N, C-alpha and C positions, 0 to 999 in steps of 0.2 A: 607478605600477602601475594596471592596469585596474580600474575600479570593481567589475566583477563578481568579480574575484579577491579584492578587499578584502572584499566582502560574504561571500564563501565562507569566507575565513579567520575573519571575525567569527563566522560560523555555527559553524564548527568549535570556536572558543574557547567559545562558548555551550554547545555539547554537552559539552566537556571540563568546564566548571564544573558542569553537571548531573550528570555522572558522579561528581564529587567529593562530591556530597551523598549518594550511595547506597553502601551497603556491599554487596559482592558475596559471596554465600555459596553454596558448592557443596553438592550433596546429601550428606547424611550416610550415606545408604544405598548399597548396591551397585546401580548403575543397571541392571545386567543383570537384577536381580530385580524391577524396578519394572514395573507394568502400563503400557500405553499411555494417554496422556491421553484424557479423555472430553469430552463436551460438543459443542455446535454451533459451527461456525466463526462468528467475529464476535461471540461471547458472552463476557462477563466476569462472574464471580460476585464480588459485593462483600459481604464479611463485616463487619458493622457493627451495633452496638446500635441498636434502633429510634429511641431518643431522638436519636441523632446523625444517623441517616439522614434524619430529618424536620427537621433544622436545618442550620446552616451547613456542617458537614463533608459531609453527604450532598449538599447542593446543589453544593458544589465538585466532587464526583465526577461528578454529573449534567452539570454545565456543561463538564466536561473530556472524559471518556470517552463521555458520552451526547450531546454536541453534534452537530449535523448535519455531515455530510461536505460539504465545499465541492465544487462542480462537478457536482452532481446536479440534474436538472430539478425534482424534488420533494424535500422535506426527509426525509432518512433519517439516523439516528444512526450515528456511526462504529462504535460497539459497542452491542449490546443488553445492558443491565444487568439482572442478576438479584440482588436483595437477599436476604441470609440473615443472621439474627442469629447471634451466636457460639454460643448454646446449640443451634442447629439445624445447626451446621456438622459434620454427621456424615461418616462415612467415604465415603459415596456421593458427596459433593461434593468431597472432598479430592483426587480425581484429575482434577478439571476442568482444561481446558487453560489458562485464564486466571483467576487469582485475585488479588483485591485485598483484603488483610486489614488492618483497622484495630485499633488498641489505644489506649485512653485511660486515663491515670492521672496524678494530681497528683504522683506520686513521680518522674515523668520530669523531669529537669532541662533536657533539650533534645530537639528532634525527632530521632528515630532512624528512618532509612529503610533498607530492605533489598530488594535485588533478587536473587531466587533462581531457579534453574532445576532442574527435575527433583526437586522436593522430595518429592512423593508419586507422581509419574508421569513417564514419559518424554515429552519434548517440552513439558513444562509450564513456564509462567512465573508466578512469584509475586512480587508487590510487597507488602511489609508496611510500614505506616507507624504509628509509635507517637508519641503526642503528649500533652501535659499539658492542653491546652485546645482548645475548638472553634476559636477564632480562629487559634491557631498551626497547627493542622491545615489549615484552609481556606487560610491564607496560603501554606503550603508547596505545596499542590496548585496554586494559582494561579501561583506562580513557576516551577514545574516541569511545567506541564501538557503542553507539547510533548514533553518527554522521556518522560513517562509514556505518552502516546499512542504515541510512536515504539516503545517497547519491546514493547508488546502487538502493534502493527501488524507489526513486524519478525518476531515469532514466528509470526503468522498466515501471512505470506508464505512463510516458510521451510517451514511445514507444507504449504502448497499446492505449492511447488516439489518437495518430497520426494514428495508424492502423485503428481505428474506423472511423476517419475522411475520410480516403482514401477508405477503403474497406467496412465500415459499413454504418451507417445512422445517421442522426440527428433526434431526436424525440422532439416534443414540445407538451405541453398541449394545451387545447382548448383556443385560443386567444379571442373567442367571448364573454366569460363570464366576464373577467376583463383584459383589455389590459395591466394593470400595473403589472400583475402577470403571464407573459408568461415566462416559463422556457424552456431551451433547454439543451439537453445532447447528447453526442455521444455514440453510442452503437453498438454492433455487428449486422450484416445485418439481422439475423433472429429474432431479438427482435421486440416487438410490444407494442403499448399503449393498455393495458388491461382494464383500468378503470380510470375514473377521476371524480372529484367533484369540488365544488367551491374553495376548498383550499387543494386539494389532487390529485395526479395522480400516476399510477402504471405501470411500464414498466416490461414486462416479457420476458424471453428467455427460451424456452423449446426445449431440444435436446435429442437425443438418441445416445448411444455409445455402441459398441459391446464389450462384454467380455465373454469369455468361450462359444462362439457360441450363446449367447443370447443378445438381445438389452435391455439396462437399461436406465431408464429415468434420465435425469439431468435437474433440475429446478433451475433457477436463476432469480432474480428480484431485482428491486430497486423501492421503493416507496418514494415519496416526499410529505411533507405537510408543511404548513406555518401558522403563526398567528402573530398578532401584538406583538411587543416586548415592554413590559411595566416595567419589573423589573429584576434585576440581579438574583433573586431567580429562574427565569425560566431556568437558566444555571447550577443549581445544578445537581449533578449526579442523585439523586433520581427523580427529576422532569423530566429530560430528558428521563429516562427509562420509567417513568409513562406515559408520553405523547406518546412515541413510542408504548408502549403496548396498550394504549387506541385506537390509530388509527389502529393498526394491528388487534385488536379485532373486530373493526367495518368493516374493508375493506378486510382483508386477511383471507379468509376461508380455511379450510381443505377439505378433500374429504368426511368426515363424517358430517352429519348435526349437527350443534351446536359446531363444532370444529373451532378453530381460533389460529392464531400465537401469541406467547408470549415469553418473555425472560426467559431462563432456568437458573435462578440465583442459584438454589440449586446445580446444577451439576458443575457450574463454575462461580465464581464471575466475572462480567464484568470488563475488564481493560479499564480505562478511562484516556485519555491524553488531555492536553490543547495544541493546535497546532495553527500555523499560516496558514490559508487557504486563498490564494489570498489576502494577506495583511489584513485579517480580523480575529478577535478572533474566534476560533472554538473549539469544544469539540469532540474528536474522541473516539468512544466506540467499543470494540471488545468483543465478547462472543459467547454464544450458544443460539439458539432459539429452540422452540419445538411447536408442535401443541397440544393445550389443547383438550382432548377427541379424540385424533388420534395418530397414531404411525409414526410421522414424526419429523425431526429435523435436525440441522446442524449448521454451523458457520454463523455469521453475522458481518458486520461492519456498523457503523452509524456515521454520521457527523451532527453536529448541529452548526449553526453559525448565527450571526446577520448581516443582510445586512444594512449597514449604510444609504444608499440612500433611501431605502423604509421603514426602521425601522421595517423590518419583521424578526422574528425568524424562520429560515428555518431548517428543519430536513430531512435527507435522510438516509434510511436504505437499505443496500444491503444484500441479503441472498443467501445461496447455499443449495441445497438438492441433494446429490450425494453419497448415502450410499455405493456403490460398489467401489468408486474411491477415490484417493487422492484429497483433496479439495483446496489446497492452491492456485493453479493457477486459479481455478474458482472464488475463493474469490477475488483474485487480479483483475479479469475481472470486477466484480461488483464495486470494489473500484475505478477502472479507470472510470467507468460510473459516479459514484458519484462525483469524483473530476474533471469531465468535465462540471458539471452543471453551467450554467450561468442564471442569471435573466435578461431578455432582457429589 
């Protein structure tokens, strides 16, 4: 069996084990009567006693949800953490989009973990962890860190996709060339189809943001391309990056003649993960891009997967150029665009 498939199956088994540690509880209220969740995107409220927040349990949360996102040119945490003690956990905070609630008691015989949705608000995710000691709490967080990050990250992406469905637009490539390769994705309202070819299309989003009395350009985009899937070697790390760079060299120019987008592997080695995307094997890559022969660069995320029905190998790369600003939320926006893609 191909090593990539072995790694993917191992990853799925790890995820299954993580699921088994968590109890899933549905909301006890009628969801129709719940308010919409509140709070800023990328924010997690941590409800924890001060003594634990300033010791091992708090450090375990900070090192998990508050660690830096891989693939950014400067350090930016995956989530912004807001600490609140249980006595201050008033109704105003209970509708927040992402809640991590801790509970400590020597009466607990074992760790109890719960994953809830829509507890106090629609679109809300709540993780509650009950433990008898500092060490057991911190150990559980360390062992299940990827799963905890994943649950909050998935919820954020779903909210972004839903927002684009309601407030944004749906973009399709030209259906006239090949009806069997019509792709759709949800994107922000100011995005547009910038270019397309027989097996390629490029969606761009160009905006300006004020800082220090000046307007600064923010460029985002997603380009998608596809080819017939013939061999598992097409899913190796080297081949995926080579394909993406070949396509970006052809279609994604810089501002200077002869410049083009490429992967900046010397500055930062790409991080590559095997994931499950819509019940299909997929490879997710994060890293930095740069413009060859130009002074531009930034973070990217790409996704490559095999569509079983059409037997196509599909790749999508999302990039961000925002040199004056934090980039993590802009990167999550293009990730949401990519993960909304469907082949009609």
